[in-house]
C-alpha positions in Angstrom: 82.0 26.3 -20.6 79.7 23.9 -18.8 76.9 25.1 -16.6 77.3 24.2 -12.9 75.5 21.0 -12.0 72.3 21.3 -10.0 72.6 20.6 -6.3 71.8 17.0 -5.5 68.5 16.3 -3.9 68.6 14.5 -0.6 65.8 12.9 1.4 65.0 14.2 4.9 64.0 12.2 8.0 60.5 12.7 9.2 59.7 12.5 12.9 56.2 12.6 14.4 55.6 15.3 17.0 52.6 15.5 19.4 49.9 17.7 18.2 49.8 21.1 20.1 47.1 21.3 22.6 43.8 22.7 21.3 43.0 25.3 23.9 39.3 25.2 24.1 37.5 23.9 27.2 36.1 20.3 27.1 38.1 19.3 24.0 40.7 16.5 23.9 43.8 16.8 21.8 45.6 13.8 20.3 47.7 12.7 17.4 50.9 13.9 15.7 52.2 16.1 13.0 55.5 15.9 11.0 58.8 17.6 11.6 61.9 17.0 9.5 65.5 16.4 10.4 68.6 16.7 8.2 71.9 18.6 7.6 72.1 22.3 8.1 70.1 24.8 10.1 67.7 25.9 7.3 65.1 23.4 8.3 64.1 25.5 11.3 61.9 27.7 9.1 60.3 24.6 7.5 59.5 23.0 10.8 58.1 26.3 12.2 55.9 26.6 9.1 54.5 23.1 9.5 53.7 23.7 13.2 52.3 27.1 12.3 49.9 25.5 9.7 48.6 23.2 12.5 48.1 26.1 14.9 46.4 28.1 12.1 44.0 25.2 11.6 43.2 25.2 15.3 42.6 28.9 15.2 40.1 28.5 12.4 38.1 25.8 14.3 38.2 27.5 17.7 35.5 30.2 17.2 33.0 27.5 16.1 34.1 25.1 18.9 33.7 27.8 21.6 30.3 29.0 20.3 28.7 25.6 19.7 30.2 23.3 22.3 28.1 24.7 25.2 25.0 24.0 23.2 25.8 20.2 23.0 24.1 18.0 25.5 26.7 15.1 25.3 29.0 15.0 28.2 31.8 13.6 26.0 34.6 15.9 25.2 35.1 17.4 21.7 38.0 16.1 19.6 40.9 17.7 17.8 43.3 15.3 16.2 45.9 15.3 13.5 47.8 12.3 12.1 50.7 11.5 9.8 50.1 9.0 7.0 53.4 7.7 5.6 51.8 7.1 2.3 50.8 10.8 2.0 54.1 12.6 2.7 57.4 13.4 1.1 60.5 15.2 2.4 63.6 16.4 0.7 66.0 19.3 0.4 63.7 20.8 -2.2 60.2 20.3 -0.8 58.4 19.0 2.2 54.8 18.0 1.6 52.1 16.2 3.7 48.5 15.4 3.5 47.4 15.0 7.1 44.1 13.3 8.2 42.3 15.6 10.8 39.4 15.2 13.1 37.6 18.3 14.4 34.4 17.3 16.3 32.2 18.9 19.0 31.6 15.3 20.2 33.0 11.9 19.0 31.4 10.8 15.8 30.0 14.1 14.7 29.1 14.1 11.0 31.4 16.3 8.9 34.3 16.2 11.4 36.9 14.3 9.5 38.9 16.2 6.9 42.4 16.9 5.8 45.2 19.5 6.3 47.5 19.8 3.3 50.9 21.4 3.8 53.5 21.9 1.0 56.6 24.0 1.7 59.7 24.9 -0.2 62.9 24.1 1.4 64.8 25.8 3.1 62.6 29.0 2.9 59.4 27.3 4.4 57.3 29.2 1.9 53.9 27.8 1.5 52.9 26.4 -1.9 49.3 26.4 -3.1 47.6 24.2 -5.6 47.4 27.1 -8.1 51.2 27.7 -7.8 51.8 24.2 -9.4 50.3 25.0 -12.8 51.2 27.4 -15.6 47.5 27.9 -16.2 45.7 27.2 -12.9 42.3 26.9 -14.4 43.4 24.4 -17.0 45.7 22.5 -14.7 42.9 22.2 -12.1 40.5 20.8 -14.7 42.9 18.1 -15.7 43.7 17.3 -12.0 40.0 17.2 -11.0 39.0 15.0 -13.9 41.7 12.5 -13.1 41.0 12.6 -9.4 37.3 12.0 -9.9 38.0 9.1 -12.3 39.9 7.4 -9.5 37.3 8.2 -6.8 34.6 6.6 -9.1 36.5 3.3 -9.2 36.1 3.1 -5.4 33.4 3.1 -2.7 33.3 6.9 -2.7 32.1 7.1 -6.3 28.4 7.8 -5.4 29.5 10.9 -3.4 30.5 12.7 -6.6 26.8 12.3 -7.8 25.1 13.1 -4.5 27.2 16.1 -3.5 28.6 17.5 -6.8 29.2 21.0 -5.4 31.6 19.6 -2.9 33.9 18.2 -5.6 33.4 21.0 -8.2 36.7 22.0 -10.0 37.8 25.0 -7.9 41.0 25.8 -6.1 39.1 25.8 -2.8 37.8 22.3 -3.2 41.3 21.0 -4.3 43.4 23.0 -1.9 44.3 20.1 0.4 47.0 18.2 -1.4 50.4 16.8 -1.1 53.3 15.9 -3.5 54.0 12.3 -2.7 56.4 9.8 -4.2 53.4 8.2 -6.0 51.8 11.3 -7.4 49.7 14.3 -6.5 47.4 13.4 -3.6 44.2 15.4 -3.0 41.9 15.0 0.0 38.2 16.0 0.3 36.5 16.4 3.6 33.7 14.3 5.0 30.3 15.6 3.7 27.2 14.4 5.4 26.9 10.6 4.7 30.2 10.6 2.6 33.4 10.0 4.5 36.5 11.9 3.6 38.0 10.9 0.3 41.5 10.8 -1.1 43.1 9.8 -4.4 46.5 10.1 -5.9 46.9 11.3 -9.5 50.1 10.1 -11.2 52.5 13.0 -12.2 52.4 11.8 -15.8 48.9 13.1 -15.9 49.6 16.7 -14.7 53.2 17.1 -15.8 52.4 18.9 -19.2 50.5 21.6 -17.2 52.9 22.2 -14.4 54.6 25.6 -13.9 58.4 25.9 -13.7 57.9 25.9 -9.9 55.6 22.9 -10.0 58.1 21.0 -12.2 61.0 21.7 -9.9 59.1 20.6 -6.8 57.8 17.4 -8.4 61.3 16.6 -9.5 62.5 17.2 -6.0 60.0 14.8 -4.3 61.6 12.0 -2.3 60.3 9.5 0.2 61.4 10.3 3.7 64.7 8.9 4.8 64.9 6.2 7.4 65.8 7.3 10.9 69.1 6.0 12.4 68.5 3.8 15.5 70.1 6.4 17.7 67.7 9.1 16.4 64.8 6.7 16.8 65.6 6.2 20.5 66.1 9.9 21.1 62.9 10.8 19.4 60.9 8.2 21.3 62.0 9.6 24.6 61.4 13.2 23.5 57.9 12.3 22.1 56.9 10.7 25.5 57.9 13.9 27.4 56.2 16.2 24.8 53.0 14.1 24.7 52.7 14.5 28.4 53.3 18.2 28.4 51.0 18.9 25.5 48.0 17.7 27.5 48.8 19.9 30.5 
């Protein structure tokens, strides 16, 4: 008797939603974060988890912002911004994953303010997936990932950063925690460190596939590029975005 066929994997539509207001005095909020659309009601948990990750990032920055902003002599407002990079996102009925550029600055241009927020969620549960979850042996898998990531960074302008600030790129789950499963491979971002701007590189799945856990394998096999939005949905989302962007700044 034949085993039942695995459910087909479908791409989901990704829409950009205004970033929730960062509720600290003398800070400006801007940018977007992703939400997904598709058949069924199970995506509510996924969308809530994505929004929750952005709010958690704001909560982690807020104590520092409230403590240090009054000490800054600049009149310019601080900055909290998130963005959606279409090259660093995937969305399917198996996994939603995004590596979002972020800016958290007490004043515009502050060194160390540009970083990343990585969100990978199982669908439809909305359960967060960590970098360690992807590998059978996290220590071995991270070594392979880090070596391949550094090799790609060395080929670009960020190469000297690996030598100048080696501790920032040491092979630890903490340093490689901001990642996304993209159609091109496993993307990992590293935050701005002193004179080194934030870095990102994508490691092909062929490099890490031998070290993936069963969960990691199923997620990678379920990665899909976001589906295109139908024209009607585009118009509706544009109108909704305009209203939400206005209300989020109030």
